mmCIF file of the N, C-alpha and C atoms, coordinates in Angstrom:
data_MODEL
# 
_entry.id   MODEL 
# 
loop_
_atom_site.group_PDB 
_atom_site.id 
_atom_site.type_symbol 
_atom_site.label_atom_id 
_atom_site.label_alt_id 
_atom_site.label_comp_id 
_atom_site.label_asym_id 
_atom_site.label_entity_id 
_atom_site.label_seq_id 
_atom_site.pdbx_PDB_ins_code 
_atom_site.Cartn_x 
_atom_site.Cartn_y 
_atom_site.Cartn_z 
_atom_site.occupancy 
_atom_site.B_iso_or_equiv 
_atom_site.pdbx_formal_charge 
_atom_site.auth_seq_id 
_atom_site.auth_comp_id 
_atom_site.auth_asym_id 
_atom_site.auth_atom_id 
_atom_site.pdbx_PDB_model_num 
ATOM 1   N N  . MET A 1 1  ? -61.206 260.431 -26.022 1.00 0.00 ? 1  MET A N  1 
ATOM 2   C CA . MET A 1 1  ? -61.178 259.798 -24.741 1.00 0.00 ? 1  MET A CA 1 
ATOM 3   C C  . MET A 1 1  ? -61.417 258.313 -24.840 1.00 0.00 ? 1  MET A C  1 
ATOM 4   N N  . GLU A 1 2  ? -61.439 257.829 -25.987 1.00 0.00 ? 2  GLU A N  1 
ATOM 5   C CA . GLU A 1 2  ? -61.634 256.395 -26.141 1.00 0.00 ? 2  GLU A CA 1 
ATOM 6   C C  . GLU A 1 2  ? -60.411 255.613 -25.651 1.00 0.00 ? 2  GLU A C  1 
ATOM 7   N N  . GLY A 1 3  ? -59.221 256.155 -25.714 1.00 0.00 ? 3  GLY A N  1 
ATOM 8   C CA . GLY A 1 3  ? -58.015 255.479 -25.284 1.00 0.00 ? 3  GLY A CA 1 
ATOM 9   C C  . GLY A 1 3  ? -57.900 255.380 -23.770 1.00 0.00 ? 3  GLY A C  1 
ATOM 10  N N  . ASP A 1 4  ? -58.646 256.192 -23.015 1.00 0.00 ? 4  ASP A N  1 
ATOM 11  C CA . ASP A 1 4  ? -58.583 256.172 -21.564 1.00 0.00 ? 4  ASP A CA 1 
ATOM 12  C C  . ASP A 1 4  ? -59.403 255.041 -20.951 1.00 0.00 ? 4  ASP A C  1 
ATOM 13  N N  . ARG A 1 5  ? -60.304 254.492 -21.708 1.00 0.00 ? 5  ARG A N  1 
ATOM 14  C CA . ARG A 1 5  ? -61.142 253.416 -21.169 1.00 0.00 ? 5  ARG A CA 1 
ATOM 15  C C  . ARG A 1 5  ? -60.329 252.132 -21.046 1.00 0.00 ? 5  ARG A C  1 
ATOM 16  N N  . SER A 1 6  ? -60.376 251.542 -19.879 1.00 0.00 ? 6  SER A N  1 
ATOM 17  C CA . SER A 1 6  ? -59.686 250.265 -19.699 1.00 0.00 ? 6  SER A CA 1 
ATOM 18  C C  . SER A 1 6  ? -60.735 249.160 -19.769 1.00 0.00 ? 6  SER A C  1 
ATOM 19  N N  . GLU A 1 7  ? -60.588 248.335 -20.736 1.00 0.00 ? 7  GLU A N  1 
ATOM 20  C CA . GLU A 1 7  ? -61.532 247.233 -20.912 1.00 0.00 ? 7  GLU A CA 1 
ATOM 21  C C  . GLU A 1 7  ? -60.870 245.932 -20.470 1.00 0.00 ? 7  GLU A C  1 
ATOM 22  N N  . ALA A 1 8  ? -61.673 245.047 -19.981 1.00 0.00 ? 8  ALA A N  1 
ATOM 23  C CA . ALA A 1 8  ? -61.172 243.733 -19.596 1.00 0.00 ? 8  ALA A CA 1 
ATOM 24  C C  . ALA A 1 8  ? -60.759 242.990 -20.857 1.00 0.00 ? 8  ALA A C  1 
ATOM 25  N N  . PRO A 1 9  ? -59.668 242.239 -20.769 1.00 0.00 ? 9  PRO A N  1 
ATOM 26  C CA . PRO A 1 9  ? -59.254 241.494 -21.961 1.00 0.00 ? 9  PRO A CA 1 
ATOM 27  C C  . PRO A 1 9  ? -60.316 240.457 -22.333 1.00 0.00 ? 9  PRO A C  1 
ATOM 28  N N  . ALA A 1 10 ? -60.434 240.200 -23.568 1.00 0.00 ? 10 ALA A N  1 
ATOM 29  C CA . ALA A 1 10 ? -61.433 239.246 -24.051 1.00 0.00 ? 10 ALA A CA 1 
ATOM 30  C C  . ALA A 1 10 ? -61.043 237.841 -23.613 1.00 0.00 ? 10 ALA A C  1 
ATOM 31  N N  . ARG A 1 11 ? -61.976 237.144 -23.042 1.00 0.00 ? 11 ARG A N  1 
ATOM 32  C CA . ARG A 1 11 ? -61.734 235.775 -22.593 1.00 0.00 ? 11 ARG A CA 1 
ATOM 33  C C  . ARG A 1 11 ? -62.219 234.806 -23.662 1.00 0.00 ? 11 ARG A C  1 
ATOM 34  N N  . SER A 1 12 ? -61.515 233.707 -23.753 1.00 0.00 ? 12 SER A N  1 
ATOM 35  C CA . SER A 1 12 ? -61.929 232.707 -24.736 1.00 0.00 ? 12 SER A CA 1 
ATOM 36  C C  . SER A 1 12 ? -63.091 231.897 -24.182 1.00 0.00 ? 12 SER A C  1 
ATOM 37  N N  . LYS A 1 13 ? -63.809 231.278 -25.035 1.00 0.00 ? 13 LYS A N  1 
ATOM 38  C CA . LYS A 1 13 ? -64.989 230.507 -24.634 1.00 0.00 ? 13 LYS A CA 1 
ATOM 39  C C  . LYS A 1 13 ? -64.622 229.060 -24.268 1.00 0.00 ? 13 LYS A C  1 
ATOM 40  N N  . LYS A 1 14 ? -63.306 228.752 -24.160 1.00 0.00 ? 14 LYS A N  1 
ATOM 41  C CA . LYS A 1 14 ? -62.876 227.392 -23.836 1.00 0.00 ? 14 LYS A CA 1 
ATOM 42  C C  . LYS A 1 14 ? -63.163 227.072 -22.370 1.00 0.00 ? 14 LYS A C  1 
ATOM 43  N N  . ALA A 1 15 ? -63.184 225.799 -22.061 1.00 0.00 ? 15 ALA A N  1 
ATOM 44  C CA . ALA A 1 15 ? -63.387 225.360 -20.675 1.00 0.00 ? 15 ALA A CA 1 
ATOM 45  C C  . ALA A 1 15 ? -62.163 225.740 -19.842 1.00 0.00 ? 15 ALA A C  1 
ATOM 46  N N  . ALA A 1 16 ? -62.381 225.954 -18.569 1.00 0.00 ? 16 ALA A N  1 
ATOM 47  C CA . ALA A 1 16 ? -61.290 226.348 -17.684 1.00 0.00 ? 16 ALA A CA 1 
ATOM 48  C C  . ALA A 1 16 ? -60.308 225.199 -17.471 1.00 0.00 ? 16 ALA A C  1 
ATOM 49  N N  . LEU A 1 17 ? -60.788 223.974 -17.459 1.00 0.00 ? 17 LEU A N  1 
ATOM 50  C CA . LEU A 1 17 ? -59.931 222.803 -17.274 1.00 0.00 ? 17 LEU A CA 1 
ATOM 51  C C  . LEU A 1 17 ? -60.012 221.918 -18.505 1.00 0.00 ? 17 LEU A C  1 
ATOM 52  N N  . ASN A 1 18 ? -58.886 221.363 -18.886 1.00 0.00 ? 18 ASN A N  1 
ATOM 53  C CA . ASN A 1 18 ? -58.911 220.415 -19.994 1.00 0.00 ? 18 ASN A CA 1 
ATOM 54  C C  . ASN A 1 18 ? -58.752 218.996 -19.451 1.00 0.00 ? 18 ASN A C  1 
ATOM 55  N N  . TRP A 1 19 ? -58.645 218.002 -20.313 1.00 0.00 ? 19 TRP A N  1 
ATOM 56  C CA . TRP A 1 19 ? -58.657 216.607 -19.875 1.00 0.00 ? 19 TRP A CA 1 
ATOM 57  C C  . TRP A 1 19 ? -57.391 216.251 -19.087 1.00 0.00 ? 19 TRP A C  1 
ATOM 58  N N  . VAL A 1 20 ? -56.277 216.908 -19.352 1.00 0.00 ? 20 VAL A N  1 
ATOM 59  C CA . VAL A 1 20 ? -55.049 216.636 -18.599 1.00 0.00 ? 20 VAL A CA 1 
ATOM 60  C C  . VAL A 1 20 ? -55.219 217.099 -17.150 1.00 0.00 ? 20 VAL A C  1 
ATOM 61  N N  . ASP A 1 21 ? -55.879 218.212 -16.969 1.00 0.00 ? 21 ASP A N  1 
ATOM 62  C CA . ASP A 1 21 ? -56.134 218.698 -15.605 1.00 0.00 ? 21 ASP A CA 1 
ATOM 63  C C  . ASP A 1 21 ? -57.009 217.718 -14.831 1.00 0.00 ? 21 ASP A C  1 
ATOM 64  N N  . TYR A 1 22 ? -58.013 217.157 -15.496 1.00 0.00 ? 22 TYR A N  1 
ATOM 65  C CA . TYR A 1 22 ? -58.873 216.172 -14.835 1.00 0.00 ? 22 TYR A CA 1 
ATOM 66  C C  . TYR A 1 22 ? -58.100 214.897 -14.497 1.00 0.00 ? 22 TYR A C  1 
ATOM 67  N N  . LEU A 1 23 ? -57.185 214.490 -15.354 1.00 0.00 ? 23 LEU A N  1 
ATOM 68  C CA . LEU A 1 23 ? -56.360 213.309 -15.059 1.00 0.00 ? 23 LEU A CA 1 
ATOM 69  C C  . LEU A 1 23 ? -55.456 213.569 -13.850 1.00 0.00 ? 23 LEU A C  1 
ATOM 70  N N  . VAL A 1 24 ? -54.883 214.751 -13.767 1.00 0.00 ? 24 VAL A N  1 
ATOM 71  C CA . VAL A 1 24 ? -54.026 215.092 -12.631 1.00 0.00 ? 24 VAL A CA 1 
ATOM 72  C C  . VAL A 1 24 ? -54.841 215.125 -11.346 1.00 0.00 ? 24 VAL A C  1 
ATOM 73  N N  . LEU A 1 25 ? -56.022 215.699 -11.399 1.00 0.00 ? 25 LEU A N  1 
ATOM 74  C CA . LEU A 1 25 ? -56.887 215.718 -10.215 1.00 0.00 ? 25 LEU A CA 1 
ATOM 75  C C  . LEU A 1 25 ? -57.265 214.300 -9.778  1.00 0.00 ? 25 LEU A C  1 
ATOM 76  N N  . ALA A 1 26 ? -57.622 213.453 -10.731 1.00 0.00 ? 26 ALA A N  1 
ATOM 77  C CA . ALA A 1 26 ? -58.001 212.076 -10.396 1.00 0.00 ? 26 ALA A CA 1 
ATOM 78  C C  . ALA A 1 26 ? -56.814 211.314 -9.799  1.00 0.00 ? 26 ALA A C  1 
ATOM 79  N N  . ALA A 1 27 ? -55.629 211.484 -10.356 1.00 0.00 ? 27 ALA A N  1 
ATOM 80  C CA . ALA A 1 27 ? -54.445 210.802 -9.827  1.00 0.00 ? 27 ALA A CA 1 
ATOM 81  C C  . ALA A 1 27 ? -54.120 211.290 -8.422  1.00 0.00 ? 27 ALA A C  1 
ATOM 82  N N  . THR A 1 28 ? -54.280 212.578 -8.180  1.00 0.00 ? 28 THR A N  1 
ATOM 83  C CA . THR A 1 28 ? -54.017 213.132 -6.849  1.00 0.00 ? 28 THR A CA 1 
ATOM 84  C C  . THR A 1 28 ? -54.993 212.578 -5.822  1.00 0.00 ? 28 THR A C  1 
ATOM 85  N N  . ILE A 1 29 ? -56.256 212.520 -6.180  1.00 0.00 ? 29 ILE A N  1 
ATOM 86  C CA . ILE A 1 29 ? -57.274 212.010 -5.264  1.00 0.00 ? 29 ILE A CA 1 
ATOM 87  C C  . ILE A 1 29 ? -57.050 210.523 -4.982  1.00 0.00 ? 29 ILE A C  1 
ATOM 88  N N  . LEU A 1 30 ? -56.740 209.745 -6.019  1.00 0.00 ? 30 LEU A N  1 
ATOM 89  C CA . LEU A 1 30 ? -56.492 208.316 -5.814  1.00 0.00 ? 30 LEU A CA 1 
ATOM 90  C C  . LEU A 1 30 ? -55.255 208.082 -4.948  1.00 0.00 ? 30 LEU A C  1 
ATOM 91  N N  . THR A 1 31 ? -54.217 208.865 -5.143  1.00 0.00 ? 31 THR A N  1 
ATOM 92  C CA . THR A 1 31 ? -53.012 208.727 -4.321  1.00 0.00 ? 31 THR A CA 1 
ATOM 93  C C  . THR A 1 31 ? -53.306 209.062 -2.870  1.00 0.00 ? 31 THR A C  1 
ATOM 94  N N  . PHE A 1 32 ? -54.053 210.128 -2.641  1.00 0.00 ? 32 PHE A N  1 
ATOM 95  C CA . PHE A 1 32 ? -54.420 210.509 -1.282  1.00 0.00 ? 32 PHE A CA 1 
ATOM 96  C C  . PHE A 1 32 ? -55.227 209.409 -0.605  1.00 0.00 ? 32 PHE A C  1 
ATOM 97  N N  . LEU A 1 33 ? -56.199 208.845 -1.314  1.00 0.00 ? 33 LEU A N  1 
ATOM 98  C CA . LEU A 1 33 ? -57.018 207.781 -0.732  1.00 0.00 ? 33 LEU A CA 1 
ATOM 99  C C  . LEU A 1 33 ? -56.198 206.527 -0.446  1.00 0.00 ? 33 LEU A C  1 
ATOM 100 N N  . ALA A 1 34 ? -55.243 206.216 -1.312  1.00 0.00 ? 34 ALA A N  1 
ATOM 101 C CA . ALA A 1 34 ? -54.390 205.047 -1.080  1.00 0.00 ? 34 ALA A CA 1 
ATOM 102 C C  . ALA A 1 34 ? -53.520 205.234 0.153   1.00 0.00 ? 34 ALA A C  1 
ATOM 103 N N  . VAL A 1 35 ? -52.984 206.434 0.336   1.00 0.00 ? 35 VAL A N  1 
ATOM 104 C CA . VAL A 1 35 ? -52.143 206.705 1.511   1.00 0.00 ? 35 VAL A CA 1 
ATOM 105 C C  . VAL A 1 35 ? -52.979 206.641 2.786   1.00 0.00 ? 35 VAL A C  1 
ATOM 106 N N  . VAL A 1 36 ? -54.173 207.198 2.751   1.00 0.00 ? 36 VAL A N  1 
ATOM 107 C CA . VAL A 1 36 ? -55.044 207.168 3.932   1.00 0.00 ? 36 VAL A CA 1 
ATOM 108 C C  . VAL A 1 36 ? -55.441 205.732 4.258   1.00 0.00 ? 36 VAL A C  1 
ATOM 109 N N  . ALA A 1 37 ? -55.788 204.945 3.254   1.00 0.00 ? 37 ALA A N  1 
ATOM 110 C CA . ALA A 1 37 ? -56.185 203.556 3.496   1.00 0.00 ? 37 ALA A CA 1 
ATOM 111 C C  . ALA A 1 37 ? -55.017 202.730 4.023   1.00 0.00 ? 37 ALA A C  1 
ATOM 112 N N  . PHE A 1 38 ? -53.815 202.991 3.537   1.00 0.00 ? 38 PHE A N  1 
ATOM 113 C CA . PHE A 1 38 ? -52.644 202.227 3.969   1.00 0.00 ? 38 PHE A CA 1 
ATOM 114 C C  . PHE A 1 38 ? -52.241 202.583 5.392   1.00 0.00 ? 38 PHE A C  1 
ATOM 115 N N  . ASN A 1 39 ? -52.428 203.831 5.794   1.00 0.00 ? 39 ASN A N  1 
ATOM 116 C CA . ASN A 1 39 ? -51.981 204.288 7.110   1.00 0.00 ? 39 ASN A CA 1 
ATOM 117 C C  . ASN A 1 39 ? -53.095 204.366 8.134   1.00 0.00 ? 39 ASN A C  1 
ATOM 118 N N  . ASN A 1 40 ? -54.228 203.780 7.863   1.00 0.00 ? 40 ASN A N  1 
ATOM 119 C CA . ASN A 1 40 ? -55.344 203.846 8.793   1.00 0.00 ? 40 ASN A CA 1 
ATOM 120 C C  . ASN A 1 40 ? -55.096 202.889 9.958   1.00 0.00 ? 40 ASN A C  1 
ATOM 121 N N  . PRO A 1 41 ? -54.822 203.399 11.150  1.00 0.00 ? 41 PRO A N  1 
ATOM 122 C CA . PRO A 1 41 ? -54.511 202.499 12.269  1.00 0.00 ? 41 PRO A CA 1 
ATOM 123 C C  . PRO A 1 41 ? -55.729 201.726 12.765  1.00 0.00 ? 41 PRO A C  1 
ATOM 124 N N  . HIS A 1 42 ? -56.922 202.262 12.580  1.00 0.00 ? 42 HIS A N  1 
ATOM 125 C CA . HIS A 1 42 ? -58.105 201.571 13.076  1.00 0.00 ? 42 HIS A CA 1 
ATOM 126 C C  . HIS A 1 42 ? -58.404 200.323 12.255  1.00 0.00 ? 42 HIS A C  1 
ATOM 127 N N  . ALA A 1 43 ? -58.188 200.366 10.974  1.00 0.00 ? 43 ALA A N  1 
ATOM 128 C CA . ALA A 1 43 ? -58.422 199.194 10.132  1.00 0.00 ? 43 ALA A CA 1 
ATOM 129 C C  . ALA A 1 43 ? -57.418 198.093 10.466  1.00 0.00 ? 43 ALA A C  1 
ATOM 130 N N  . ALA A 1 44 ? -56.174 198.464 10.695  1.00 0.00 ? 44 ALA A N  1 
ATOM 131 C CA . ALA A 1 44 ? -55.157 197.462 11.042  1.00 0.00 ? 44 ALA A CA 1 
ATOM 132 C C  . ALA A 1 44 ? -55.446 196.858 12.406  1.00 0.00 ? 44 ALA A C  1 
ATOM 133 N N  . ARG A 1 45 ? -55.902 197.675 13.337  1.00 0.00 ? 45 ARG A N  1 
ATOM 134 C CA . ARG A 1 45 ? -56.199 197.164 14.672  1.00 0.00 ? 45 ARG A CA 1 
ATOM 135 C C  . ARG A 1 45 ? -57.396 196.222 14.632  1.00 0.00 ? 45 ARG A C  1 
ATOM 136 N N  . ALA A 1 46 ? -58.367 196.504 13.812  1.00 0.00 ? 46 ALA A N  1 
ATOM 137 C CA . ALA A 1 46 ? -59.542 195.643 13.724  1.00 0.00 ? 46 ALA A CA 1 
ATOM 138 C C  . ALA A 1 46 ? -59.191 194.291 13.112  1.00 0.00 ? 46 ALA A C  1 
ATOM 139 N N  . GLN A 1 47 ? -58.248 194.267 12.181  1.00 0.00 ? 47 GLN A N  1 
ATOM 140 C CA . GLN A 1 47 ? -57.865 193.006 11.555  1.00 0.00 ? 47 GLN A CA 1 
ATOM 141 C C  . GLN A 1 47 ? -56.968 192.177 12.459  1.00 0.00 ? 47 GLN A C  1 
ATOM 142 N N  . ASN A 1 48 ? -56.081 192.817 13.196  1.00 0.00 ? 48 ASN A N  1 
ATOM 143 C CA . ASN A 1 48 ? -55.094 192.097 14.008  1.00 0.00 ? 48 ASN A CA 1 
ATOM 144 C C  . ASN A 1 48 ? -55.339 192.325 15.497  1.00 0.00 ? 48 ASN A C  1 
ATOM 145 N N  . GLY A 1 49 ? -56.564 192.312 15.928  1.00 0.00 ? 49 GLY A N  1 
ATOM 146 C CA . GLY A 1 49 ? -56.867 192.579 17.324  1.00 0.00 ? 49 GLY A CA 1 
ATOM 147 C C  . GLY A 1 49 ? -56.333 191.513 18.257  1.00 0.00 ? 49 GLY A C  1 
ATOM 148 N N  . ALA A 1 50 ? -56.246 190.265 17.811  1.00 0.00 ? 50 ALA A N  1 
ATOM 149 C CA . ALA A 1 50 ? -55.783 189.179 18.663  1.00 0.00 ? 50 ALA A CA 1 
ATOM 150 C C  . ALA A 1 50 ? -54.261 189.065 18.655  1.00 0.00 ? 50 ALA A C  1 
ATOM 151 N N  . ALA A 1 51 ? -53.567 189.865 17.882  1.00 0.00 ? 51 ALA A N  1 
ATOM 152 C CA . ALA A 1 51 ? -52.117 189.754 17.763  1.00 0.00 ? 51 ALA A CA 1 
ATOM 153 C C  . ALA A 1 51 ? -51.377 190.602 18.791  1.00 0.00 ? 51 ALA A C  1 
ATOM 154 N N  . LEU A 1 52 ? -52.072 191.196 19.743  1.00 0.00 ? 52 LEU A N  1 
ATOM 155 C CA . LEU A 1 52 ? -51.400 192.000 20.752  1.00 0.00 ? 52 LEU A CA 1 
ATOM 156 C C  . LEU A 1 52 ? -50.651 191.104 21.737  1.00 0.00 ? 52 LEU A C  1 
ATOM 157 N N  . ILE A 1 53 ? -49.467 191.542 22.141  1.00 0.00 ? 53 ILE A N  1 
ATOM 158 C CA . ILE A 1 53 ? -48.642 190.768 23.068  1.00 0.00 ? 53 ILE A CA 1 
ATOM 159 C C  . ILE A 1 53 ? -48.809 191.368 24.460  1.00 0.00 ? 53 ILE A C  1 
ATOM 160 N N  . THR A 1 54 ? -49.137 190.528 25.404  1.00 0.00 ? 54 THR A N  1 
ATOM 161 C CA . THR A 1 54 ? -49.271 190.991 26.789  1.00 0.00 ? 54 THR A CA 1 
ATOM 162 C C  . THR A 1 54 ? -47.912 190.963 27.469  1.00 0.00 ? 54 THR A C  1 
ATOM 163 N N  . SER A 1 55 ? -47.805 191.587 28.628  1.00 0.00 ? 55 SER A N  1 
ATOM 164 C CA . SER A 1 55 ? -46.530 191.642 29.330  1.00 0.00 ? 55 SER A CA 1 
ATOM 165 C C  . SER A 1 55 ? -46.094 190.260 29.817  1.00 0.00 ? 55 SER A C  1 
ATOM 166 N N  . SER A 1 56 ? -47.029 189.371 30.061  1.00 0.00 ? 56 SER A N  1 
ATOM 167 C CA . SER A 1 56 ? -46.649 188.026 30.506  1.00 0.00 ? 56 SER A CA 1 
ATOM 168 C C  . SER A 1 56 ? -46.050 187.205 29.372  1.00 0.00 ? 56 SER A C  1 
ATOM 169 N N  . GLU A 1 57 ? -46.323 187.569 28.130  1.00 0.00 ? 57 GLU A N  1 
ATOM 170 C CA . GLU A 1 57 ? -45.777 186.828 26.987  1.00 0.00 ? 57 GLU A CA 1 
ATOM 171 C C  . GLU A 1 57 ? -44.411 187.335 26.545  1.00 0.00 ? 57 GLU A C  1 
ATOM 172 N N  . LEU A 1 58 ? -43.978 188.483 27.074  1.00 0.00 ? 58 LEU A N  1 
ATOM 173 C CA . LEU A 1 58 ? -42.681 189.034 26.696  1.00 0.00 ? 58 LEU A CA 1 
ATOM 174 C C  . LEU A 1 58 ? -41.559 188.205 27.325  1.00 0.00 ? 58 LEU A C  1 
ATOM 175 N N  . PRO A 1 59 ? -40.417 188.100 26.644  1.00 0.00 ? 59 PRO A N  1 
ATOM 176 C CA . PRO A 1 59 ? -39.302 187.359 27.225  1.00 0.00 ? 59 PRO A CA 1 
ATOM 177 C C  . PRO A 1 59 ? -38.744 188.081 28.443  1.00 0.00 ? 59 PRO A C  1 
ATOM 178 N N  . GLU A 1 60 ? -38.195 187.314 29.337  1.00 0.00 ? 60 GLU A N  1 
ATOM 179 C CA . GLU A 1 60 ? -37.658 187.874 30.571  1.00 0.00 ? 60 GLU A CA 1 
ATOM 180 C C  . GLU A 1 60 ? -36.351 188.605 30.276  1.00 0.00 ? 60 GLU A C  1 
ATOM 181 N N  . GLN A 1 61 ? -36.189 189.771 30.863  1.00 0.00 ? 61 GLN A N  1 
ATOM 182 C CA . GLN A 1 61 ? -34.977 190.559 30.659  1.00 0.00 ? 61 GLN A CA 1 
ATOM 183 C C  . GLN A 1 61 ? -33.892 190.048 31.600  1.00 0.00 ? 61 GLN A C  1 
ATOM 184 N N  . VAL A 1 62 ? -32.781 189.640 31.044  1.00 0.00 ? 62 VAL A N  1 
ATOM 185 C CA . VAL A 1 62 ? -31.665 189.162 31.857  1.00 0.00 ? 62 VAL A CA 1 
ATOM 186 C C  . VAL A 1 62 ? -30.421 189.970 31.525  1.00 0.00 ? 62 VAL A C  1 
ATOM 187 N N  . SER A 1 63 ? -29.615 190.168 32.519  1.00 0.00 ? 63 SER A N  1 
ATOM 188 C CA . SER A 1 63 ? -28.364 190.884 32.342  1.00 0.00 ? 63 SER A CA 1 
ATOM 189 C C  . SER A 1 63 ? -27.286 189.892 31.927  1.00 0.00 ? 63 SER A C  1 
ATOM 190 N N  . HIS A 1 64 ? -26.428 190.279 30.999  1.00 0.00 ? 64 HIS A N  1 
ATOM 191 C CA . HIS A 1 64 ? -25.373 189.368 30.529  1.00 0.00 ? 64 HIS A CA 1 
ATOM 192 C C  . HIS A 1 64 ? -24.119 189.459 31.385  1.00 0.00 ? 64 HIS A C  1 
ATOM 193 N N  . ALA A 1 65 ? -23.911 190.576 32.032  1.00 0.00 ? 65 ALA A N  1 
ATOM 194 C CA . ALA A 1 65 ? -22.724 190.732 32.862  1.00 0.00 ? 65 ALA A CA 1 
ATOM 195 C C  . ALA A 1 65 ? -23.137 190.679 34.331  1.00 0.00 ? 65 ALA A C  1 
ATOM 196 N N  . PRO A 1 66 ? -22.498 189.811 35.113  1.00 0.00 ? 66 PRO A N  1 
ATOM 197 C CA . PRO A 1 66 ? -22.837 189.772 36.537  1.00 0.00 ? 66 PRO A CA 1 
ATOM 198 C C  . PRO A 1 66 ? -22.315 191.028 37.238  1.00 0.00 ? 66 PRO A C  1 
ATOM 199 N N  . PHE A 1 67 ? -22.957 191.372 38.326  1.00 0.00 ? 67 PHE A N  1 
ATOM 200 C CA . PHE A 1 67 ? -22.540 192.539 39.088  1.00 0.00 ? 67 PHE A CA 1 
ATOM 201 C C  . PHE A 1 67 ? -21.335 192.153 39.929  1.00 0.00 ? 67 PHE A C  1 
ATOM 202 N N  . ASP A 1 68 ? -20.179 192.653 39.553  1.00 0.00 ? 68 ASP A N  1 
ATOM 203 C CA . ASP A 1 68 ? -18.932 192.347 40.251  1.00 0.00 ? 68 ASP A CA 1 
ATOM 204 C C  . ASP A 1 68 ? -18.154 193.650 40.446  1.00 0.00 ? 68 ASP A C  1 
ATOM 205 N N  . PRO A 1 69 ? -17.984 194.087 41.695  1.00 0.00 ? 69 PRO A N  1 
ATOM 206 C CA . PRO A 1 69 ? -17.273 195.354 41.913  1.00 0.00 ? 69 PRO A CA 1 
ATOM 207 C C  . PRO A 1 69 ? -15.845 195.350 41.372  1.00 0.00 ? 69 PRO A C  1 
ATOM 208 N N  . GLY A 1 70 ? -15.166 194.207 41.442  1.00 0.00 ? 70 GLY A N  1 
ATOM 209 C CA . GLY A 1 70 ? -13.805 194.125 40.911  1.00 0.00 ? 70 GLY A CA 1 
ATOM 210 C C  . GLY A 1 70 ? -13.789 194.323 39.401  1.00 0.00 ? 70 GLY A C  1 
ATOM 211 N N  . LEU A 1 71 ? -14.788 193.805 38.721  1.00 0.00 ? 71 LEU A N  1 
ATOM 212 C CA . LEU A 1 71 ? -14.873 193.963 37.271  1.00 0.00 ? 71 LEU A CA 1 
ATOM 213 C C  . LEU A 1 71 ? -15.134 195.422 36.906  1.00 0.00 ? 71 LEU A C  1 
ATOM 214 N N  . ILE A 1 72 ? -15.954 196.080 37.699  1.00 0.00 ? 72 ILE A N  1 
ATOM 215 C CA . ILE A 1 72 ? -16.244 197.490 37.440  1.00 0.00 ? 72 ILE A CA 1 
ATOM 216 C C  . ILE A 1 72 ? -14.988 198.328 37.642  1.00 0.00 ? 72 ILE A C  1 
ATOM 217 N N  . ARG A 1 73 ? -14.214 198.032 38.718  1.00 0.00 ? 73 ARG A N  1 
ATOM 218 C CA . ARG A 1 73 ? -12.971 198.770 38.953  1.00 0.00 ? 73 ARG A CA 1 
ATOM 219 C C  . ARG A 1 73 ? -11.975 198.528 37.825  1.00 0.00 ? 73 ARG A C  1 
ATOM 220 N N  . ALA A 1 74 ? -11.892 197.299 37.343  1.00 0.00 ? 74 ALA A N  1 
ATOM 221 C CA . ALA A 1 74 ? -10.976 196.988 36.245  1.00 0.00 ? 74 ALA A CA 1 
ATOM 222 C C  . ALA A 1 74 ? -11.372 197.741 34.982  1.00 0.00 ? 74 ALA A C  1 
ATOM 223 N N  . ARG A 1 75 ? -12.654 197.873 34.732  1.00 0.00 ? 75 ARG A N  1 
ATOM 224 C CA . ARG A 1 75 ? -13.107 198.619 33.548  1.00 0.00 ? 75 ARG A CA 1 
ATOM 225 C C  . ARG A 1 75 ? -12.777 200.099 33.684  1.00 0.00 ? 75 ARG A C  1 
ATOM 226 N N  . ILE A 1 76 ? -12.901 200.642 34.885  1.00 0.00 ? 76 ILE A N  1 
ATOM 227 C CA . ILE A 1 76 ? -12.581 202.050 35.103  1.00 0.00 ? 76 ILE A CA 1 
ATOM 228 C C  . ILE A 1 76 ? -11.089 202.271 34.907  1.00 0.00 ? 76 ILE A C  1 
ATOM 229 N N  . LYS A 1 77 ? -10.249 201.384 35.445  1.00 0.00 ? 77 LYS A N  1 
ATOM 230 C CA . LYS A 1 77 ? -8.806  201.513 35.274  1.00 0.00 ? 77 LYS A CA 1 
ATOM 231 C C  . LYS A 1 77 ? -8.417  201.376 33.809  1.00 0.00 ? 77 LYS A C  1 
ATOM 232 N N  . LEU A 1 78 ? -9.071  200.473 33.098  1.00 0.00 ? 78 LEU A N  1 
ATOM 233 C CA . LEU A 1 78 ? -8.769  200.293 31.685  1.00 0.00 ? 78 LEU A CA 1 
ATOM 234 C C  . LEU A 1 78 ? -9.176  201.533 30.892  1.00 0.00 ? 78 LEU A C  1 
ATOM 235 N N  . ALA A 1 79 ? -10.288 202.140 31.272  1.00 0.00 ? 79 ALA A N  1 
ATOM 236 C CA . ALA A 1 79 ? -10.726 203.361 30.592  1.00 0.00 ? 79 ALA A CA 1 
ATOM 237 C C  . ALA A 1 79 ? -9.776  204.526 30.867  1.00 0.00 ? 79 ALA A C  1 
ATOM 238 N N  . ASN A 1 80 ? -9.161  204.522 32.052  1.00 0.00 ? 80 ASN A N  1 
ATOM 239 C CA . ASN A 1 80 ? -8.222  205.581 32.408  1.00 0.00 ? 80 ASN A CA 1 
ATOM 240 C C  . ASN A 1 80 ? -6.779  205.217 32.039  1.00 0.00 ? 80 ASN A C  1 
ATOM 241 N N  . HIS A 1 81 ? -6.564  204.087 31.415  1.00 0.00 ? 81 HIS A N  1 
ATOM 242 C CA . HIS A 1 81 ? -5.249  203.602 30.970  1.00 0.00 ? 81 HIS A CA 1 
ATOM 243 C C  . HIS A 1 81 ? -4.305  203.397 32.143  1.00 0.00 ? 81 HIS A C  1 
ATOM 244 N N  . ARG A 1 82 ? -4.814  202.888 33.274  1.00 0.00 ? 82 ARG A N  1 
ATOM 245 C CA . ARG A 1 82 ? -3.971  202.616 34.436  1.00 0.00 ? 82 ARG A CA 1 
ATOM 246 C C  . ARG A 1 82 ? -4.078  201.163 34.845  1.00 0.00 ? 82 ARG A C  1 
ATOM 247 N N  . LEU A 1 83 ? -4.018  200.268 33.927  1.00 0.00 ? 83 LEU A N  1 
ATOM 248 C CA . LEU A 1 83 ? -4.167  198.849 34.264  1.00 0.00 ? 83 LEU A CA 1 
ATOM 249 C C  . LEU A 1 83 ? -2.886  198.259 34.721  1.00 0.00 ? 83 LEU A C  1 
# 
């Protein structure tokens, strides 16, 4: 009955992680911190708080085409190929 016993496979006494695993972990953590620092909106707002543009500083919106009913009719006829 010795063959019926299931024994756990022998594990080696080596460390679970080697130095390459630690380098990958460190690179991942540094990349994550760099992305968070670059995309932090609160830090950018604190540095550029005076750079906000108010509505009075925005340029005035002007229309380039005057409102002309004859021009609108001509555009409709041109679109319908009846000029």
